[in-house]
Structure formats: structure tokens, C-alpha cells
C-alpha positions as CSV (number, residue, x, y, z in Angstrom):
1,M,0.1,-1.5,-95.9
2,T,1.4,-4.9,-94.8
3,G,1.2,-4.4,-90.8
4,P,-1.8,-5.1,-89.0
5,P,-4.0,-2.1,-88.3
6,D,-4.5,-3.5,-84.6
7,A,-1.1,-2.1,-83.7
8,A,-2.2,1.3,-84.6
9,F,-5.3,1.0,-82.6
10,E,-3.2,-0.5,-79.8
11,G,-1.1,2.7,-79.9
12,L,-4.2,4.9,-79.8
13,V,-5.6,2.9,-76.9
14,K,-2.4,3.3,-75.0
15,L,-2.2,7.1,-75.8
16,S,-5.7,7.8,-74.5
17,G,-5.0,5.6,-71.5
18,V,-2.0,7.6,-70.6
19,M,-4.0,10.9,-71.2
20,R,-6.6,9.9,-68.9
21,C,-4.6,9.0,-66.2
22,A,-2.6,11.7,-66.6
23,S,-5.5,13.8,-66.5
24,K,-6.6,12.2,-63.0
25,G,-2.9,12.7,-61.8
26,H,-2.5,9.1,-61.7
27,C,0.8,9.0,-63.5
28,T,4.0,10.7,-63.1
29,P,5.3,12.9,-65.6
30,A,8.0,10.7,-66.4
31,T,5.7,8.3,-67.5
32,V,3.5,10.5,-69.8
33,T,6.9,11.9,-71.3
34,V,8.0,8.2,-72.1
35,A,4.8,6.9,-73.0
36,V,3.4,9.4,-75.4
37,P,6.4,9.3,-77.8
38,T,6.1,5.8,-77.8
39,G,2.7,5.5,-78.4
40,M,3.3,8.0,-81.4
41,I,6.2,5.9,-82.6
42,E,4.3,2.7,-82.5
43,M,1.5,4.4,-84.5
44,R,3.9,5.8,-87.0
45,V,5.6,2.5,-87.3
46,S,2.5,0.4,-87.9
47,L,0.8,3.0,-90.3
48,S,4.1,3.2,-92.3
49,A,4.6,-0.8,-92.2
């Protein structure tokens, strides 16, 4: 694992932030559908790096 673990943590933070604002109804569904896969991809990339 050569990539910094910070990237995976950042992905998690981003995901939880999206979930939090979505649950409060602050984000639009479009934001959620874009941000969640992006966060997942970032985490997967950083973990496999």
C-alpha cells in the first residue's frame, strides 16, 4: 500500500458529509448520486494503491 491512508480517510469524511447533509435535506439528489460513487471510487483507489 503505497498511497497515503489520508486519501481513504478523506473519502470516508466526504461520504459521511454527504450522508449527513442528505439526511437533513440540504443536498439535492443529484449531489448525492454523484458524490457517493466518487467517494467510493476514491476510497477503493486509495486502498488498492
